[in-house]
C-alpha positions as CSV (number, residue, x, y, z in Angstrom):
1,M,0.1,0.0,0.0
2,Q,1.1,3.5,-0.8
3,T,2.3,5.7,2.2
4,I,2.2,9.4,1.9
5,K,4.9,11.1,4.0
6,N,5.4,14.6,5.0
7,L,1.9,15.7,4.7
8,E,1.2,19.3,4.8
9,T,-1.2,20.4,7.5
10,K,-4.1,21.8,5.6
11,P,-5.7,25.2,7.1
12,S,-9.1,24.3,9.0
13,P,-12.0,26.3,7.5
14,T,-12.8,29.5,9.2
15,T,-16.8,29.7,9.9
16,Y,-18.1,33.3,10.0
17,C,-21.5,33.7,11.7
18,L,-24.1,36.3,11.5
19,F,-27.0,36.5,14.1
20,V,-29.8,38.5,13.0
21,A,-32.4,39.9,15.5
22,A,-36.1,40.0,14.7
23,Y,-37.3,42.4,11.8
24,H,-33.5,42.1,10.4
25,S,-32.6,45.3,12.5
26,L,-29.4,46.5,11.2
27,M,-28.3,47.6,14.7
28,K,-28.5,44.0,16.2
29,R,-26.3,42.1,14.0
30,T,-23.1,40.4,15.3
31,L,-20.3,39.2,13.2
32,F,-17.7,36.7,14.6
33,A,-15.5,33.7,13.2
34,F,-14.4,30.5,14.6
35,S,-13.0,27.0,13.5
36,L,-15.4,24.5,12.7
37,I,-14.9,20.7,13.3
38,A,-18.0,18.8,11.6
39,T,-19.3,15.2,12.2
40,S,-21.7,13.2,10.1
41,V,-23.6,10.1,10.8
42,S,-23.6,7.4,8.2
43,L,-26.6,5.1,7.3
44,M,-24.6,3.0,5.0
45,A,-25.0,-1.0,5.2
46,F,-21.2,-1.4,4.1
47,E,-18.7,-2.0,6.8
48,P,-15.2,-2.4,5.8
49,T,-13.5,-5.6,7.0
50,E,-10.2,-4.8,5.4
51,E,-7.8,-1.7,4.8
52,G,-8.5,0.2,1.8
53,I,-10.4,3.2,0.2
54,Y,-14.0,2.4,-0.7
55,A,-16.7,4.0,-2.8
56,V,-20.1,3.4,-1.5
57,F,-22.9,3.9,-4.1
58,D,-26.4,4.3,-2.8
59,T,-28.8,4.1,-5.8
60,S,-32.6,3.9,-6.5
61,M,-32.1,0.3,-6.9
62,G,-29.9,-0.3,-3.9
63,E,-26.2,-0.2,-2.7
64,F,-23.1,-1.5,-4.0
65,T,-19.4,-0.8,-2.9
66,M,-16.3,-0.5,-5.2
67,E,-12.8,-0.9,-3.6
68,L,-10.6,1.8,-5.2
69,A,-7.0,1.2,-6.4
70,Y,-5.6,4.4,-4.8
71,D,-2.0,2.8,-4.6
72,G,-2.0,1.6,-8.3
73,V,-3.5,4.6,-10.2
74,P,-3.5,7.4,-7.7
75,L,-4.3,10.1,-10.0
76,T,-7.5,8.5,-11.5
77,T,-8.6,7.7,-8.0
78,A,-7.8,10.9,-6.7
79,N,-9.9,12.5,-9.3
80,F,-12.9,10.3,-8.6
81,V,-12.8,10.9,-4.8
82,G,-12.6,14.5,-5.4
83,L,-15.4,14.6,-7.4
84,A,-17.5,12.4,-5.2
85,E,-16.7,14.4,-2.0
86,G,-17.4,17.7,-3.8
87,K,-13.6,18.9,-3.5
88,I,-13.3,19.5,-7.3
89,P,-15.9,21.9,-8.9
90,R,-17.4,21.5,-12.3
91,F,-15.9,24.0,-14.9
92,S,-17.3,25.4,-18.1
93,P,-15.8,23.7,-21.1
94,E,-15.9,27.1,-23.0
95,T,-14.8,29.5,-20.5
96,G,-12.8,27.3,-17.9
97,E,-14.6,29.1,-15.2
98,P,-16.1,27.1,-12.3
99,V,-19.9,26.8,-12.6
100,S,-20.9,24.4,-9.8
101,V,-19.7,22.7,-6.4
102,G,-20.8,20.0,-4.2
103,P,-20.8,16.1,-4.5
104,F,-20.5,15.7,-8.4
105,Y,-22.4,12.3,-8.6
106,D,-25.1,12.7,-6.2
107,G,-28.3,13.0,-8.4
108,L,-27.0,11.6,-11.6
109,I,-28.3,8.7,-13.5
110,F,-26.8,5.6,-15.2
111,H,-27.3,7.0,-18.6
112,R,-26.2,4.0,-20.6
113,V,-26.5,0.2,-19.8
114,V,-25.1,-2.3,-22.4
115,D,-26.6,-5.8,-22.0
116,Q,-24.2,-8.3,-20.7
117,F,-21.3,-5.9,-20.5
118,A,-21.5,-2.6,-18.6
119,I,-23.5,0.2,-17.0
120,Q,-22.4,3.7,-17.3
121,S,-22.7,6.9,-15.4
122,G,-20.9,10.4,-14.6
123,D,-22.5,12.8,-17.2
124,P,-23.7,15.7,-15.4
125,L,-26.0,16.7,-18.3
126,P,-26.8,13.5,-20.4
127,D,-29.4,15.5,-22.5
128,D,-26.6,18.2,-23.5
129,P,-24.3,16.9,-26.3
130,E,-21.9,19.8,-25.5
131,I,-21.3,19.2,-21.7
132,N,-20.4,15.4,-20.7
133,G,-18.0,15.9,-18.1
134,P,-16.2,18.1,-15.4
135,G,-14.9,20.6,-17.9
136,Y,-11.4,19.3,-17.6
137,S,-9.7,16.0,-18.4
138,I,-6.7,13.8,-16.8
139,P,-4.2,11.5,-18.6
140,D,-5.1,7.8,-18.9
141,E,-3.5,5.7,-16.1
142,M,-2.6,2.1,-16.1
143,H,-1.5,-0.6,-13.6
144,P,-0.5,-4.1,-14.8
145,S,-2.6,-5.7,-12.1
146,L,-5.6,-4.2,-13.2
147,S,-7.7,-5.8,-16.1
148,H,-11.0,-6.2,-17.7
149,N,-10.6,-10.0,-17.8
150,I,-12.8,-10.1,-14.4
151,P,-16.3,-8.9,-13.9
152,Y,-17.3,-5.8,-12.0
153,V,-14.3,-3.5,-12.7
154,I,-14.9,0.3,-12.6
155,A,-13.1,2.3,-15.2
156,M,-13.0,5.7,-16.6
157,A,-15.0,6.0,-19.8
158,N,-13.2,8.4,-22.7
159,S,-13.7,9.2,-26.3
160,Y,-11.3,6.7,-27.6
161,C,-12.0,5.8,-31.2
162,F,-10.6,2.5,-32.5
163,E,-11.8,2.9,-35.9
164,C,-9.8,6.3,-36.2
165,E,-6.6,4.5,-35.2
166,A,-7.2,1.6,-37.6
167,A,-7.6,4.1,-40.4
168,G,-4.4,5.5,-39.8
169,Q,-5.3,8.5,-37.6
170,V,-2.9,8.6,-34.6
171,W,-3.8,11.8,-32.9
172,E,-6.8,13.2,-31.5
173,I,-8.3,9.9,-31.2
174,G,-9.9,10.2,-27.8
175,E,-7.0,9.4,-25.5
176,N,-6.5,11.2,-22.2
177,T,-10.2,12.4,-22.3
178,G,-11.3,10.9,-19.0
179,G,-13.0,13.4,-16.6
180,S,-16.0,12.2,-14.6
181,Q,-17.7,9.5,-16.6
182,F,-17.2,6.0,-15.5
183,Y,-18.3,2.4,-16.4
184,I,-18.6,-0.7,-14.3
185,T,-18.6,-4.1,-16.2
186,I,-21.3,-6.8,-15.5
187,E,-19.0,-9.3,-17.5
188,P,-15.6,-9.3,-19.1
189,P,-15.7,-7.9,-22.7
190,Q,-16.6,-10.5,-25.4
191,G,-15.7,-10.5,-28.9
192,A,-12.4,-11.1,-31.1
193,G,-10.3,-9.0,-28.8
194,G,-11.9,-9.7,-25.4
195,P,-10.4,-7.7,-22.3
196,V,-7.4,-7.0,-24.7
197,D,-9.4,-4.4,-26.6
198,L,-10.1,-2.4,-23.5
199,D,-7.0,-3.1,-21.2
200,G,-4.6,-0.1,-22.2
201,H,-7.3,2.2,-23.5
202,Y,-9.3,2.6,-20.4
203,S,-8.3,3.4,-16.8
204,I,-9.5,0.9,-14.4
205,F,-9.5,2.2,-10.8
206,G,-11.5,-0.3,-8.7
207,V,-13.5,-3.5,-8.4
208,L,-16.8,-4.5,-6.7
209,V,-16.6,-5.8,-3.2
210,E,-20.3,-5.9,-2.3
211,G,-23.6,-5.6,-4.0
212,E,-23.3,-7.9,-7.0
213,E,-27.1,-8.5,-7.1
214,V,-27.5,-4.6,-7.5
215,L,-25.2,-4.2,-10.3
216,E,-26.7,-7.3,-12.0
217,A,-30.2,-5.7,-11.5
218,I,-29.1,-2.5,-13.0
219,G,-27.5,-4.2,-16.0
220,D,-30.8,-5.9,-16.6
221,V,-32.9,-2.9,-16.9
222,S,-35.0,-2.2,-20.2
223,V,-33.4,0.4,-22.4
224,D,-34.2,2.6,-25.4
225,S,-31.7,1.3,-28.1
226,S,-32.3,4.3,-30.2
227,A,-31.0,6.6,-27.5
228,N,-27.6,5.2,-26.9
229,N,-29.2,2.3,-24.6
230,R,-30.6,4.9,-22.0
231,P,-32.6,3.1,-19.4
232,L,-36.5,3.6,-20.0
233,E,-36.8,4.5,-16.3
234,D,-34.1,6.5,-14.6
235,V,-31.6,4.6,-12.1
236,V,-30.5,7.5,-9.9
237,I,-27.1,7.7,-7.8
238,N,-28.4,9.2,-4.7
239,S,-25.0,9.5,-3.2
240,V,-21.4,8.2,-3.4
241,T,-19.7,7.9,0.0
242,I,-16.1,7.6,0.4
243,V,-14.9,5.3,3.2
244,R,-11.3,5.1,4.5
245,E,-10.1,2.2,6.8
246,G,-6.7,1.8,7.8
247,D,-3.7,4.1,8.6
248,D,-2.5,4.3,4.8
249,A,-6.0,5.1,3.4
250,M,-6.5,7.8,6.1
251,A,-3.2,9.3,5.2
252,W,-3.7,9.2,1.5
253,N,-4.5,12.9,0.7
254,I,-5.9,13.9,-2.8
255,D,-4.3,17.4,-2.4
256,D,-1.0,15.6,-3.0
257,Y,-2.0,15.2,-6.6
258,E,-2.1,17.7,-9.7
259,L,-5.8,18.1,-10.0
260,P,-8.2,21.2,-9.8
261,G,-9.9,21.6,-6.5
262,R,-10.9,23.8,-3.6
263,E,-9.2,24.5,-0.3
264,P,-10.0,26.8,2.6
265,V,-9.0,30.4,2.6
266,D,-9.0,33.0,5.2
267,V,-10.7,35.9,3.7
268,G,-11.5,39.4,5.1
269,V,-15.1,39.3,5.7
270,E,-17.2,42.4,6.4
271,F,-20.7,43.2,7.2
272,G,-22.4,45.4,4.7
273,K,-25.5,45.8,2.4
274,T,-26.6,45.3,-1.1
275,A,-29.7,46.4,-3.1
276,N,-31.4,43.4,-1.7
277,G,-30.4,43.7,1.8
278,P,-27.8,42.9,4.6
279,A,-24.9,40.7,3.2
280,F,-21.4,39.4,4.1
281,Q,-18.9,41.1,1.8
282,V,-15.5,39.8,0.8
283,S,-12.7,41.9,-0.9
284,S,-11.4,40.2,-3.9
285,E,-9.4,40.6,-6.8
286,S,-11.5,41.6,-10.1
287,G,-12.8,38.4,-11.5
288,E,-11.7,36.1,-8.8
289,N,-13.9,33.1,-8.0
290,L,-14.5,31.7,-4.3
291,V,-16.7,28.8,-3.1
292,V,-18.9,29.8,-0.5
293,R,-20.6,27.4,2.0
294,K,-23.8,28.3,3.6
295,S,-25.7,26.9,6.7
296,S,-28.3,28.0,9.1
297,D,-27.7,25.3,11.6
298,L,-24.0,24.0,11.1
299,Q,-25.7,20.6,10.2
300,T,-26.8,21.2,6.4
301,W,-24.6,23.1,4.1
302,T,-24.9,24.2,0.5
303,D,-22.2,25.3,-1.8
304,A,-22.1,27.8,-4.6
305,V,-19.6,29.4,-6.6
306,L,-19.2,33.3,-5.9
307,S,-17.7,35.3,-8.7
308,A,-16.8,39.0,-9.1
309,D,-17.7,41.0,-11.9
310,D,-14.8,42.0,-14.0
311,D,-15.3,45.8,-12.7
312,S,-15.7,45.0,-9.0
313,D,-13.4,44.0,-6.2
314,T,-16.2,43.0,-3.7
315,L,-18.1,39.5,-3.4
316,S,-21.4,39.5,-1.6
317,V,-23.2,36.8,0.3
318,E,-26.7,38.1,0.8
319,L,-28.5,36.9,4.2
320,G,-32.2,37.0,2.8
321,E,-34.8,36.0,5.4
322,M,-32.5,33.9,7.5
323,E,-32.3,34.7,11.3
324,K,-28.6,33.4,11.2
325,L,-26.2,32.3,8.8
326,F,-23.0,30.5,8.8
327,V,-20.4,30.9,6.1
328,Q,-17.2,29.3,5.0
329,F,-14.9,30.3,2.0
330,D,-12.7,28.2,-0.4
331,S,-10.6,29.2,-3.1
332,I,-10.5,27.3,-6.4
333,K,-7.5,25.5,-8.1
334,N,-8.2,25.6,-11.9
335,P,-7.5,22.7,-14.1
336,I,-4.0,22.2,-15.4
337,S,-2.3,20.7,-18.5
338,Y,-0.2,17.5,-17.9
339,Q,1.6,17.3,-21.2
340,E,5.5,18.1,-21.2
341,R,8.3,17.9,-23.8
342,I,11.7,16.4,-23.3
343,P,13.9,17.5,-25.9
344,N,17.2,15.8,-26.6
345,A,16.3,12.8,-24.5
346,T,16.9,9.1,-24.8
347,F,14.9,6.4,-23.6
348,T,16.3,3.0,-23.3
349,M,13.8,0.1,-22.9
350,E,14.4,-3.3,-21.4
351,M,11.6,-5.2,-22.9
352,S,10.0,-8.6,-21.8
353,L,7.1,-10.3,-23.3
354,H,7.7,-9.0,-26.6
355,P,7.2,-11.1,-29.6
356,L,9.7,-9.3,-31.9
357,S,12.6,-8.8,-29.9
358,S,13.5,-8.9,-26.2
359,E,16.8,-6.8,-26.7
360,P,16.8,-3.1,-25.5
361,W,14.8,-0.6,-27.5
362,T,16.2,2.9,-27.7
363,F,14.0,5.9,-28.4
364,A,16.1,9.2,-29.3
365,F,14.2,12.3,-29.6
366,N,15.3,15.5,-31.4
367,D,16.7,18.7,-30.1
368,S,13.8,20.8,-30.6
369,I,10.7,18.3,-29.6
370,D,8.0,21.0,-30.7
371,D,9.3,21.0,-34.5
372,F,8.4,18.1,-36.6
373,D,11.3,17.4,-39.1
374,E,10.0,16.0,-42.3
375,E,12.9,13.9,-42.7
376,N,13.8,12.7,-39.2
377,G,10.3,13.3,-37.3
378,F,10.4,13.7,-33.7
379,G,13.5,11.2,-33.5
380,T,14.0,7.5,-34.1
381,V,13.4,4.3,-32.6
382,S,16.3,1.4,-32.7
383,I,15.2,-2.0,-32.3
384,P,17.8,-4.9,-32.5
385,D,17.4,-7.0,-35.9
386,L,15.1,-4.5,-37.3
387,P,15.6,-1.2,-39.3
388,N,15.5,2.0,-37.4
389,A,12.1,3.7,-37.7
390,V,11.3,7.4,-37.8
391,L,9.0,8.8,-35.0
392,I,6.1,10.6,-36.4
393,G,4.2,11.1,-33.2
394,Y,5.3,11.7,-29.6
395,E,3.2,12.5,-26.3
396,Y,4.6,12.8,-22.7
397,H,2.2,13.2,-20.0
398,R,3.1,13.7,-16.1
399,L,1.7,11.0,-13.6
400,P,2.3,10.7,-9.9
401,N,5.8,9.2,-9.7
402,G,6.0,8.7,-13.7
403,A,4.5,9.6,-16.8
404,R,2.6,8.3,-19.9
405,L,4.9,8.1,-23.0
406,R,3.2,7.5,-26.3
407,V,5.2,7.1,-29.6
408,V,4.1,6.5,-33.2
409,T,6.6,5.2,-35.8
410,E,6.2,5.7,-39.5
411,S,5.3,2.1,-39.8
412,Q,2.3,2.3,-37.9
413,Q,3.6,0.9,-34.7
414,I,1.8,2.6,-31.9
415,M,3.6,2.3,-28.4
416,T,2.1,3.6,-25.0
417,F,4.4,3.3,-21.9
418,Y,3.3,3.8,-18.4
419,L,6.5,4.8,-16.6
420,R,6.9,4.5,-12.9
421,Y,10.1,6.2,-11.9
422,T,11.9,4.5,-8.8
423,D,15.5,5.6,-8.9
424,G,16.1,9.0,-10.3
425,N,15.5,8.7,-14.1
426,S,15.0,5.1,-14.0
427,G,12.3,2.6,-13.1
428,G,9.8,0.1,-14.6
429,F,7.2,0.4,-17.0
430,L,3.9,-1.4,-18.3
431,A,3.5,-0.9,-22.2
432,W,0.9,-1.6,-24.7
433,V,1.8,-2.1,-28.3
434,D,-0.5,-1.8,-31.3
435,D,1.6,-3.1,-34.0
436,Y,-0.1,-2.4,-37.5
437,L,2.8,-3.3,-39.5
438,H,2.8,-6.9,-38.4
439,G,-1.1,-7.1,-38.1
440,S,-3.7,-7.8,-40.7
441,N,-7.0,-6.7,-42.2
442,N,-6.5,-3.2,-40.4
443,Q,-6.3,-5.0,-37.0
444,P,-3.0,-4.5,-35.1
445,L,-0.9,-7.3,-33.4
446,R,-1.6,-5.9,-29.9
447,F,0.2,-7.0,-26.8
448,P,1.4,-6.0,-23.4
449,A,4.9,-5.6,-22.6
450,T,6.8,-4.9,-19.1
451,G,10.4,-4.2,-18.3
452,T,12.5,-1.4,-17.0
453,F,13.8,1.9,-18.6
454,E,16.6,4.6,-18.2
455,L,15.9,8.3,-19.3
456,V,19.1,10.1,-20.4
457,I,19.0,14.0,-20.6
458,P,22.3,15.6,-21.6
């Protein structure tokens, strides 16, 4: 299990309270602040018997629980946990501005059910073709022990296009497009490729531990095949509760990963008045966004995005007709890009389980990796007993303790490496190779490979 060391102590939220006397007399209001420690009571049926992190789904058809692979695919798991717990806002895909906050999955439906295969959810607006996620995406993330060869695994849905790759399109084919949508398999995938078709393309991050009969029931509902297999009657996710058991699980912190989110911030709160009446007022940089949490009893909280106008430096929280109001404020961390370039770098891969060559492969990238050279591409790959191949495609995305490296050769060999750095610039990897050169009928020779690597940067 992964152990997170040297955890930073996060600031406790500061709760501001305003008591309002009868008739909302302006002379009888008192403003003060204090630190809040909140408690909650769980009504779940699930009780963990082993250490780990679990996601308990309460649905309109019953409860089921997934164990999350937080030590194997930490970024994917942290993203799901952050959304489930309301720690990551939903952003506008057009403007990048936060548009809503709160537990992301609560109230969503399973908008797609594929008979004898999987159920899918996580689309905040399934009737809107333009909005189908949280407004950002994360890189694909794989682990050798996670596979579709068993039933009841949970994985990130994405926009991967198998037909595009087979037709020779090697970029913008839907990779690294996971955000909030996920699917849970009912059975391992059938067909010519079976689990191999999905492994390496979709990020698995958990497996069922309780509630098999509920998943089977959801997978058996009647659907409208003309509406992308949407259930005729909505199957609703009432809530997703994250349960942590054991020291490692309790120490694991989503704030240690590069994700958008929110964190408590101490702001200068004053009492003021708007055209609609009394209000909390906060000084803010022009255009800055904050999350405000409001409660009248310290038990039930509602969250909302508080946005300043471009020409204003004041954010207001109006009291309305409440006799007392408690508020907290969070700042917002915006989505980031995970993609990097490593010019003039050389990767040496010691392959195993490779049908063509078990000798070291060497990937050498050009000095200026942003510029495509018509003759030399982005670099070359040297494979023993085979001619050198020009690299016509190259992507490198950061992942926790590693990276995702994808290269494409001029002979249509597509290789995706999931690197785990263990000692400086060296470590181990899991790779998926789609070899169209040695495949047939537009179908690649597809296989996984594992091994070690070393990165050399002059």
